[in-house]
mmCIF file of the N, C-alpha and C atoms, coordinates in Angstrom:
data_MODEL
# 
_entry.id   MODEL 
# 
loop_
_atom_site.group_PDB 
_atom_site.id 
_atom_site.type_symbol 
_atom_site.label_atom_id 
_atom_site.label_alt_id 
_atom_site.label_comp_id 
_atom_site.label_asym_id 
_atom_site.label_entity_id 
_atom_site.label_seq_id 
_atom_site.pdbx_PDB_ins_code 
_atom_site.Cartn_x 
_atom_site.Cartn_y 
_atom_site.Cartn_z 
_atom_site.occupancy 
_atom_site.B_iso_or_equiv 
_atom_site.pdbx_formal_charge 
_atom_site.auth_seq_id 
_atom_site.auth_comp_id 
_atom_site.auth_asym_id 
_atom_site.auth_atom_id 
_atom_site.pdbx_PDB_model_num 
ATOM 1   N N  . MET A 1 1  ? 62.556 116.161 141.161 1.00 0.00 ? 1  MET A N  1 
ATOM 2   C CA . MET A 1 1  ? 61.885 117.475 141.786 1.00 0.00 ? 1  MET A CA 1 
ATOM 3   C C  . MET A 1 1  ? 61.391 118.287 140.790 1.00 0.00 ? 1  MET A C  1 
ATOM 4   N N  . THR A 1 2  ? 59.942 118.702 140.858 1.00 0.00 ? 2  THR A N  1 
ATOM 5   C CA . THR A 1 2  ? 59.484 119.799 139.822 1.00 0.00 ? 2  THR A CA 1 
ATOM 6   C C  . THR A 1 2  ? 60.098 121.165 140.039 1.00 0.00 ? 2  THR A C  1 
ATOM 7   N N  . PRO A 1 3  ? 60.172 122.062 139.026 1.00 0.00 ? 3  PRO A N  1 
ATOM 8   C CA . PRO A 1 3  ? 60.539 123.366 139.465 1.00 0.00 ? 3  PRO A CA 1 
ATOM 9   C C  . PRO A 1 3  ? 59.842 124.083 140.247 1.00 0.00 ? 3  PRO A C  1 
ATOM 10  N N  . GLU A 1 4  ? 58.496 124.013 140.406 1.00 0.00 ? 4  GLU A N  1 
ATOM 11  C CA . GLU A 1 4  ? 57.746 124.326 141.564 1.00 0.00 ? 4  GLU A CA 1 
ATOM 12  C C  . GLU A 1 4  ? 58.151 123.971 143.028 1.00 0.00 ? 4  GLU A C  1 
ATOM 13  N N  . LEU A 1 5  ? 58.296 122.478 143.113 1.00 0.00 ? 5  LEU A N  1 
ATOM 14  C CA . LEU A 1 5  ? 59.101 122.462 144.328 1.00 0.00 ? 5  LEU A CA 1 
ATOM 15  C C  . LEU A 1 5  ? 60.186 122.598 144.783 1.00 0.00 ? 5  LEU A C  1 
ATOM 16  N N  . PHE A 1 6  ? 61.032 122.736 143.987 1.00 0.00 ? 6  PHE A N  1 
ATOM 17  C CA . PHE A 1 6  ? 62.349 123.141 143.903 1.00 0.00 ? 6  PHE A CA 1 
ATOM 18  C C  . PHE A 1 6  ? 62.172 124.932 144.502 1.00 0.00 ? 6  PHE A C  1 
ATOM 19  N N  . THR A 1 7  ? 61.765 125.685 143.761 1.00 0.00 ? 7  THR A N  1 
ATOM 20  C CA . THR A 1 7  ? 61.672 126.888 143.997 1.00 0.00 ? 7  THR A CA 1 
ATOM 21  C C  . THR A 1 7  ? 60.827 126.835 145.623 1.00 0.00 ? 7  THR A C  1 
ATOM 22  N N  . GLU A 1 8  ? 60.045 126.373 145.770 1.00 0.00 ? 8  GLU A N  1 
ATOM 23  C CA . GLU A 1 8  ? 59.471 125.883 147.033 1.00 0.00 ? 8  GLU A CA 1 
ATOM 24  C C  . GLU A 1 8  ? 60.314 125.601 148.318 1.00 0.00 ? 8  GLU A C  1 
ATOM 25  N N  . TRP A 1 9  ? 61.055 124.987 147.896 1.00 0.00 ? 9  TRP A N  1 
ATOM 26  C CA . TRP A 1 9  ? 62.402 124.549 148.583 1.00 0.00 ? 9  TRP A CA 1 
ATOM 27  C C  . TRP A 1 9  ? 63.204 125.341 149.092 1.00 0.00 ? 9  TRP A C  1 
ATOM 28  N N  . LEU A 1 10 ? 63.470 127.004 147.785 1.00 0.00 ? 10 LEU A N  1 
ATOM 29  C CA . LEU A 1 10 ? 64.537 127.818 148.297 1.00 0.00 ? 10 LEU A CA 1 
ATOM 30  C C  . LEU A 1 10 ? 63.697 128.473 149.185 1.00 0.00 ? 10 LEU A C  1 
ATOM 31  N N  . ALA A 1 11 ? 62.417 129.155 148.605 1.00 0.00 ? 11 ALA A N  1 
ATOM 32  C CA . ALA A 1 11 ? 61.689 129.551 149.669 1.00 0.00 ? 11 ALA A CA 1 
ATOM 33  C C  . ALA A 1 11 ? 61.965 129.031 151.645 1.00 0.00 ? 11 ALA A C  1 
ATOM 34  N N  . ALA A 1 12 ? 61.185 127.929 151.539 1.00 0.00 ? 12 ALA A N  1 
ATOM 35  C CA . ALA A 1 12 ? 61.502 126.916 153.230 1.00 0.00 ? 12 ALA A CA 1 
ATOM 36  C C  . ALA A 1 12 ? 62.686 127.216 153.847 1.00 0.00 ? 12 ALA A C  1 
ATOM 37  N N  . MET A 1 13 ? 64.297 127.233 152.643 1.00 0.00 ? 13 MET A N  1 
ATOM 38  C CA . MET A 1 13 ? 65.485 127.392 153.480 1.00 0.00 ? 13 MET A CA 1 
ATOM 39  C C  . MET A 1 13 ? 65.611 128.489 153.763 1.00 0.00 ? 13 MET A C  1 
ATOM 40  N N  . LYS A 1 14 ? 65.042 129.601 153.285 1.00 0.00 ? 14 LYS A N  1 
ATOM 41  C CA . LYS A 1 14 ? 64.636 131.394 153.851 1.00 0.00 ? 14 LYS A CA 1 
ATOM 42  C C  . LYS A 1 14 ? 64.091 131.131 154.680 1.00 0.00 ? 14 LYS A C  1 
ATOM 43  N N  . ALA A 1 15 ? 62.937 130.743 154.564 1.00 0.00 ? 15 ALA A N  1 
ATOM 44  C CA . ALA A 1 15 ? 62.252 130.952 156.128 1.00 0.00 ? 15 ALA A CA 1 
ATOM 45  C C  . ALA A 1 15 ? 62.350 130.653 157.439 1.00 0.00 ? 15 ALA A C  1 
ATOM 46  N N  . ALA A 1 16 ? 63.319 129.175 157.258 1.00 0.00 ? 16 ALA A N  1 
ATOM 47  C CA . ALA A 1 16 ? 63.959 128.844 158.312 1.00 0.00 ? 16 ALA A CA 1 
ATOM 48  C C  . ALA A 1 16 ? 64.812 128.960 158.763 1.00 0.00 ? 16 ALA A C  1 
ATOM 49  N N  . GLY A 1 17 ? 65.825 130.089 157.908 1.00 0.00 ? 17 GLY A N  1 
ATOM 50  C CA . GLY A 1 17 ? 66.552 130.646 158.154 1.00 0.00 ? 17 GLY A CA 1 
ATOM 51  C C  . GLY A 1 17 ? 68.139 130.396 157.961 1.00 0.00 ? 17 GLY A C  1 
ATOM 52  N N  . LEU A 1 18 ? 68.101 129.054 157.021 1.00 0.00 ? 18 LEU A N  1 
ATOM 53  C CA . LEU A 1 18 ? 69.524 127.873 156.900 1.00 0.00 ? 18 LEU A CA 1 
ATOM 54  C C  . LEU A 1 18 ? 69.683 128.754 155.500 1.00 0.00 ? 18 LEU A C  1 
ATOM 55  N N  . ALA A 1 19 ? 69.568 129.430 154.953 1.00 0.00 ? 19 ALA A N  1 
ATOM 56  C CA . ALA A 1 19 ? 69.993 130.380 153.890 1.00 0.00 ? 19 ALA A CA 1 
ATOM 57  C C  . ALA A 1 19 ? 69.225 131.459 153.220 1.00 0.00 ? 19 ALA A C  1 
ATOM 58  N N  . ARG A 1 20 ? 70.234 132.824 153.240 1.00 0.00 ? 20 ARG A N  1 
ATOM 59  C CA . ARG A 1 20 ? 69.660 133.956 152.622 1.00 0.00 ? 20 ARG A CA 1 
ATOM 60  C C  . ARG A 1 20 ? 69.438 134.191 151.684 1.00 0.00 ? 20 ARG A C  1 
ATOM 61  N N  . SER A 1 21 ? 69.612 133.344 150.462 1.00 0.00 ? 21 SER A N  1 
ATOM 62  C CA . SER A 1 21 ? 69.534 133.458 149.062 1.00 0.00 ? 21 SER A CA 1 
ATOM 63  C C  . SER A 1 21 ? 69.611 131.942 148.729 1.00 0.00 ? 21 SER A C  1 
ATOM 64  N N  . ASP A 1 22 ? 69.148 132.513 147.193 1.00 0.00 ? 22 ASP A N  1 
ATOM 65  C CA . ASP A 1 22 ? 69.349 131.017 146.396 1.00 0.00 ? 22 ASP A CA 1 
ATOM 66  C C  . ASP A 1 22 ? 70.927 130.951 146.205 1.00 0.00 ? 22 ASP A C  1 
ATOM 67  N N  . ALA A 1 23 ? 72.156 131.788 145.908 1.00 0.00 ? 23 ALA A N  1 
ATOM 68  C CA . ALA A 1 23 ? 73.183 131.731 145.801 1.00 0.00 ? 23 ALA A CA 1 
ATOM 69  C C  . ALA A 1 23 ? 73.995 130.847 147.275 1.00 0.00 ? 23 ALA A C  1 
ATOM 70  N N  . GLU A 1 24 ? 73.082 131.300 148.299 1.00 0.00 ? 24 GLU A N  1 
ATOM 71  C CA . GLU A 1 24 ? 73.608 130.414 149.316 1.00 0.00 ? 24 GLU A CA 1 
ATOM 72  C C  . GLU A 1 24 ? 73.619 128.598 149.504 1.00 0.00 ? 24 GLU A C  1 
ATOM 73  N N  . CYS A 1 25 ? 71.980 129.067 149.137 1.00 0.00 ? 25 CYS A N  1 
ATOM 74  C CA . CYS A 1 25 ? 71.128 127.587 148.549 1.00 0.00 ? 25 CYS A CA 1 
ATOM 75  C C  . CYS A 1 25 ? 72.225 126.678 147.809 1.00 0.00 ? 25 CYS A C  1 
ATOM 76  N N  . ALA A 1 26 ? 72.830 127.435 146.903 1.00 0.00 ? 26 ALA A N  1 
ATOM 77  C CA . ALA A 1 26 ? 73.634 126.523 146.235 1.00 0.00 ? 26 ALA A CA 1 
ATOM 78  C C  . ALA A 1 26 ? 74.713 126.264 146.537 1.00 0.00 ? 26 ALA A C  1 
ATOM 79  N N  . ARG A 1 27 ? 75.193 127.215 147.479 1.00 0.00 ? 27 ARG A N  1 
ATOM 80  C CA . ARG A 1 27 ? 76.680 126.582 147.820 1.00 0.00 ? 27 ARG A CA 1 
ATOM 81  C C  . ARG A 1 27 ? 76.658 125.735 148.798 1.00 0.00 ? 27 ARG A C  1 
ATOM 82  N N  . LEU A 1 28 ? 75.193 125.689 149.530 1.00 0.00 ? 28 LEU A N  1 
ATOM 83  C CA . LEU A 1 28 ? 74.852 124.458 150.483 1.00 0.00 ? 28 LEU A CA 1 
ATOM 84  C C  . LEU A 1 28 ? 74.918 123.541 149.361 1.00 0.00 ? 28 LEU A C  1 
ATOM 85  N N  . LEU A 1 29 ? 74.103 123.743 148.809 1.00 0.00 ? 29 LEU A N  1 
ATOM 86  C CA . LEU A 1 29 ? 74.078 122.072 147.398 1.00 0.00 ? 29 LEU A CA 1 
ATOM 87  C C  . LEU A 1 29 ? 75.911 121.790 146.837 1.00 0.00 ? 29 LEU A C  1 
ATOM 88  N N  . GLY A 1 30 ? 76.523 122.471 146.986 1.00 0.00 ? 30 GLY A N  1 
ATOM 89  C CA . GLY A 1 30 ? 77.622 122.463 146.378 1.00 0.00 ? 30 GLY A CA 1 
ATOM 90  C C  . GLY A 1 30 ? 77.636 122.527 144.816 1.00 0.00 ? 30 GLY A C  1 
ATOM 91  N N  . ILE A 1 31 ? 76.831 123.156 144.522 1.00 0.00 ? 31 ILE A N  1 
ATOM 92  C CA . ILE A 1 31 ? 76.099 123.809 143.082 1.00 0.00 ? 31 ILE A CA 1 
ATOM 93  C C  . ILE A 1 31 ? 76.669 125.055 142.767 1.00 0.00 ? 31 ILE A C  1 
ATOM 94  N N  . SER A 1 32 ? 76.757 125.451 141.427 1.00 0.00 ? 32 SER A N  1 
ATOM 95  C CA . SER A 1 32 ? 76.827 126.955 141.558 1.00 0.00 ? 32 SER A CA 1 
ATOM 96  C C  . SER A 1 32 ? 75.663 127.646 141.356 1.00 0.00 ? 32 SER A C  1 
ATOM 97  N N  . ALA A 1 33 ? 75.308 128.921 141.318 1.00 0.00 ? 33 ALA A N  1 
ATOM 98  C CA . ALA A 1 33 ? 74.071 129.536 141.247 1.00 0.00 ? 33 ALA A CA 1 
ATOM 99  C C  . ALA A 1 33 ? 73.816 129.516 139.513 1.00 0.00 ? 33 ALA A C  1 
ATOM 100 N N  . ASN A 1 34 ? 73.947 129.517 139.042 1.00 0.00 ? 34 ASN A N  1 
ATOM 101 C CA . ASN A 1 34 ? 73.880 129.204 137.543 1.00 0.00 ? 34 ASN A CA 1 
ATOM 102 C C  . ASN A 1 34 ? 73.102 127.866 137.296 1.00 0.00 ? 34 ASN A C  1 
ATOM 103 N N  . SER A 1 35 ? 73.631 126.699 138.517 1.00 0.00 ? 35 SER A N  1 
ATOM 104 C CA . SER A 1 35 ? 72.845 125.365 138.134 1.00 0.00 ? 35 SER A CA 1 
ATOM 105 C C  . SER A 1 35 ? 71.164 125.764 139.026 1.00 0.00 ? 35 SER A C  1 
ATOM 106 N N  . VAL A 1 36 ? 71.232 126.805 139.917 1.00 0.00 ? 36 VAL A N  1 
ATOM 107 C CA . VAL A 1 36 ? 70.209 126.877 140.820 1.00 0.00 ? 36 VAL A CA 1 
ATOM 108 C C  . VAL A 1 36 ? 69.273 127.234 140.215 1.00 0.00 ? 36 VAL A C  1 
ATOM 109 N N  . VAL A 1 37 ? 69.268 127.936 138.939 1.00 0.00 ? 37 VAL A N  1 
ATOM 110 C CA . VAL A 1 37 ? 68.793 128.773 138.129 1.00 0.00 ? 37 VAL A CA 1 
ATOM 111 C C  . VAL A 1 37 ? 67.535 128.349 137.009 1.00 0.00 ? 37 VAL A C  1 
ATOM 112 N N  . THR A 1 38 ? 69.133 126.979 136.661 1.00 0.00 ? 38 THR A N  1 
ATOM 113 C CA . THR A 1 38 ? 68.045 125.934 136.186 1.00 0.00 ? 38 THR A CA 1 
ATOM 114 C C  . THR A 1 38 ? 67.378 124.672 136.455 1.00 0.00 ? 38 THR A C  1 
ATOM 115 N N  . MET A 1 39 ? 67.456 124.926 137.874 1.00 0.00 ? 39 MET A N  1 
ATOM 116 C CA . MET A 1 39 ? 67.085 124.210 138.350 1.00 0.00 ? 39 MET A CA 1 
ATOM 117 C C  . MET A 1 39 ? 65.359 124.685 138.580 1.00 0.00 ? 39 MET A C  1 
ATOM 118 N N  . LYS A 1 40 ? 65.437 126.130 138.601 1.00 0.00 ? 40 LYS A N  1 
ATOM 119 C CA . LYS A 1 40 ? 64.219 126.568 139.241 1.00 0.00 ? 40 LYS A CA 1 
ATOM 120 C C  . LYS A 1 40 ? 63.215 127.133 137.627 1.00 0.00 ? 40 LYS A C  1 
ATOM 121 N N  . ARG A 1 41 ? 63.909 126.592 136.508 1.00 0.00 ? 41 ARG A N  1 
ATOM 122 C CA . ARG A 1 41 ? 63.184 126.232 135.691 1.00 0.00 ? 41 ARG A CA 1 
ATOM 123 C C  . ARG A 1 41 ? 63.091 124.351 134.971 1.00 0.00 ? 41 ARG A C  1 
ATOM 124 N N  . ASN A 1 42 ? 64.062 123.652 135.288 1.00 0.00 ? 42 ASN A N  1 
ATOM 125 C CA . ASN A 1 42 ? 63.814 122.888 134.596 1.00 0.00 ? 42 ASN A CA 1 
ATOM 126 C C  . ASN A 1 42 ? 63.387 121.405 136.064 1.00 0.00 ? 42 ASN A C  1 
ATOM 127 N N  . GLY A 1 43 ? 63.367 121.772 136.912 1.00 0.00 ? 43 GLY A N  1 
ATOM 128 C CA . GLY A 1 43 ? 63.209 120.576 138.199 1.00 0.00 ? 43 GLY A CA 1 
ATOM 129 C C  . GLY A 1 43 ? 64.837 120.184 138.351 1.00 0.00 ? 43 GLY A C  1 
ATOM 130 N N  . CYS A 1 44 ? 64.988 119.278 139.166 1.00 0.00 ? 44 CYS A N  1 
ATOM 131 C CA . CYS A 1 44 ? 65.934 118.717 139.527 1.00 0.00 ? 44 CYS A CA 1 
ATOM 132 C C  . CYS A 1 44 ? 66.176 117.208 139.357 1.00 0.00 ? 44 CYS A C  1 
ATOM 133 N N  . ASP A 1 45 ? 67.103 116.365 139.949 1.00 0.00 ? 45 ASP A N  1 
ATOM 134 C CA . ASP A 1 45 ? 67.065 114.850 139.466 1.00 0.00 ? 45 ASP A CA 1 
ATOM 135 C C  . ASP A 1 45 ? 67.020 114.541 141.429 1.00 0.00 ? 45 ASP A C  1 
ATOM 136 N N  . ARG A 1 46 ? 66.613 113.086 141.264 1.00 0.00 ? 46 ARG A N  1 
ATOM 137 C CA . ARG A 1 46 ? 66.553 112.518 142.548 1.00 0.00 ? 46 ARG A CA 1 
ATOM 138 C C  . ARG A 1 46 ? 67.294 112.753 143.679 1.00 0.00 ? 46 ARG A C  1 
ATOM 139 N N  . ARG A 1 47 ? 69.008 112.451 143.154 1.00 0.00 ? 47 ARG A N  1 
ATOM 140 C CA . ARG A 1 47 ? 70.100 113.205 143.999 1.00 0.00 ? 47 ARG A CA 1 
ATOM 141 C C  . ARG A 1 47 ? 69.963 114.191 144.779 1.00 0.00 ? 47 ARG A C  1 
ATOM 142 N N  . THR A 1 48 ? 69.687 115.195 143.935 1.00 0.00 ? 48 THR A N  1 
ATOM 143 C CA . THR A 1 48 ? 69.358 116.714 144.104 1.00 0.00 ? 48 THR A CA 1 
ATOM 144 C C  . THR A 1 48 ? 68.028 117.054 145.025 1.00 0.00 ? 48 THR A C  1 
ATOM 145 N N  . ALA A 1 49 ? 67.632 116.228 145.199 1.00 0.00 ? 49 ALA A N  1 
ATOM 146 C CA . ALA A 1 49 ? 65.888 116.275 145.443 1.00 0.00 ? 49 ALA A CA 1 
ATOM 147 C C  . ALA A 1 49 ? 66.327 115.736 147.311 1.00 0.00 ? 49 ALA A C  1 
ATOM 148 N N  . LEU A 1 50 ? 66.879 114.518 147.106 1.00 0.00 ? 50 LEU A N  1 
ATOM 149 C CA . LEU A 1 50 ? 66.973 113.761 148.649 1.00 0.00 ? 50 LEU A CA 1 
ATOM 150 C C  . LEU A 1 50 ? 67.935 114.985 149.269 1.00 0.00 ? 50 LEU A C  1 
ATOM 151 N N  . ALA A 1 51 ? 68.902 115.697 148.594 1.00 0.00 ? 51 ALA A N  1 
ATOM 152 C CA . ALA A 1 51 ? 69.894 116.846 149.515 1.00 0.00 ? 51 ALA A CA 1 
ATOM 153 C C  . ALA A 1 51 ? 69.116 117.309 149.885 1.00 0.00 ? 51 ALA A C  1 
ATOM 154 N N  . CYS A 1 52 ? 68.306 118.140 149.364 1.00 0.00 ? 52 CYS A N  1 
ATOM 155 C CA . CYS A 1 52 ? 67.274 119.216 149.402 1.00 0.00 ? 52 CYS A CA 1 
ATOM 156 C C  . CYS A 1 52 ? 67.309 119.231 150.929 1.00 0.00 ? 52 CYS A C  1 
ATOM 157 N N  . ARG A 1 53 ? 66.118 117.699 150.970 1.00 0.00 ? 53 ARG A N  1 
ATOM 158 C CA . ARG A 1 53 ? 65.418 117.542 151.689 1.00 0.00 ? 53 ARG A CA 1 
ATOM 159 C C  . ARG A 1 53 ? 66.280 117.621 153.241 1.00 0.00 ? 53 ARG A C  1 
ATOM 160 N N  . ALA A 1 54 ? 67.423 116.643 152.965 1.00 0.00 ? 54 ALA A N  1 
ATOM 161 C CA . ALA A 1 54 ? 68.600 116.267 153.608 1.00 0.00 ? 54 ALA A CA 1 
ATOM 162 C C  . ALA A 1 54 ? 69.128 117.832 154.596 1.00 0.00 ? 54 ALA A C  1 
ATOM 163 N N  . LEU A 1 55 ? 69.212 118.809 153.967 1.00 0.00 ? 55 LEU A N  1 
ATOM 164 C CA . LEU A 1 55 ? 69.492 120.097 154.047 1.00 0.00 ? 55 LEU A CA 1 
ATOM 165 C C  . LEU A 1 55 ? 68.455 121.408 155.441 1.00 0.00 ? 55 LEU A C  1 
ATOM 166 N N  . LEU A 1 56 ? 67.185 121.170 154.257 1.00 0.00 ? 56 LEU A N  1 
ATOM 167 C CA . LEU A 1 56 ? 66.094 121.050 155.063 1.00 0.00 ? 56 LEU A CA 1 
ATOM 168 C C  . LEU A 1 56 ? 65.717 120.966 156.535 1.00 0.00 ? 56 LEU A C  1 
ATOM 169 N N  . HIS A 1 57 ? 66.352 119.771 156.491 1.00 0.00 ? 57 HIS A N  1 
ATOM 170 C CA . HIS A 1 57 ? 66.317 118.892 157.684 1.00 0.00 ? 57 HIS A CA 1 
ATOM 171 C C  . HIS A 1 57 ? 67.184 119.067 158.740 1.00 0.00 ? 57 HIS A C  1 
ATOM 172 N N  . ARG A 1 58 ? 68.215 119.907 158.306 1.00 0.00 ? 58 ARG A N  1 
ATOM 173 C CA . ARG A 1 58 ? 69.785 120.004 159.410 1.00 0.00 ? 58 ARG A CA 1 
ATOM 174 C C  . ARG A 1 58 ? 70.160 118.863 159.352 1.00 0.00 ? 58 ARG A C  1 
ATOM 175 N N  . MET A 1 59 ? 70.322 117.526 158.385 1.00 0.00 ? 59 MET A N  1 
ATOM 176 C CA . MET A 1 59 ? 71.226 116.729 158.670 1.00 0.00 ? 59 MET A CA 1 
ATOM 177 C C  . MET A 1 59 ? 72.402 117.170 157.999 1.00 0.00 ? 59 MET A C  1 
ATOM 178 N N  . GLU A 1 60 ? 73.317 116.441 159.018 1.00 0.00 ? 60 GLU A N  1 
ATOM 179 C CA . GLU A 1 60 ? 74.672 116.523 158.409 1.00 0.00 ? 60 GLU A CA 1 
ATOM 180 C C  . GLU A 1 60 ? 75.428 114.995 157.304 1.00 0.00 ? 60 GLU A C  1 
ATOM 181 N N  . PRO A 1 61 ? 76.293 115.108 156.674 1.00 0.00 ? 61 PRO A N  1 
ATOM 182 C CA . PRO A 1 61 ? 76.534 114.569 155.869 1.00 0.00 ? 61 PRO A CA 1 
ATOM 183 C C  . PRO A 1 61 ? 76.629 113.341 156.509 1.00 0.00 ? 61 PRO A C  1 
ATOM 184 N N  . TYR A 1 62 ? 76.499 112.196 155.717 1.00 0.00 ? 62 TYR A N  1 
ATOM 185 C CA . TYR A 1 62 ? 76.325 110.430 156.237 1.00 0.00 ? 62 TYR A CA 1 
ATOM 186 C C  . TYR A 1 62 ? 78.173 110.469 156.854 1.00 0.00 ? 62 TYR A C  1 
ATOM 187 N N  . GLY A 1 63 ? 78.416 110.238 158.454 1.00 0.00 ? 63 GLY A N  1 
ATOM 188 C CA . GLY A 1 63 ? 80.205 109.650 158.154 1.00 0.00 ? 63 GLY A CA 1 
ATOM 189 C C  . GLY A 1 63 ? 80.691 110.606 158.536 1.00 0.00 ? 63 GLY A C  1 
ATOM 190 N N  . SER A 1 64 ? 79.817 111.530 158.979 1.00 0.00 ? 64 SER A N  1 
ATOM 191 C CA . SER A 1 64 ? 80.563 113.379 159.556 1.00 0.00 ? 64 SER A CA 1 
ATOM 192 C C  . SER A 1 64 ? 80.346 113.075 161.276 1.00 0.00 ? 64 SER A C  1 
# 
């Protein structure tokens, strides 16, 4: 996922009322707030991109 798309995802999470801040998005992804800053600059890998899509679509973890 490109840095631009990651930033769009953060905005979409906030617009949907699923998170109030970048730090909350980080918590939902299970990463640090500093990692979000890095991803806004460098983008993220496929696994994180898939997790972002799942969170935006309100999907629960597999097997829960």
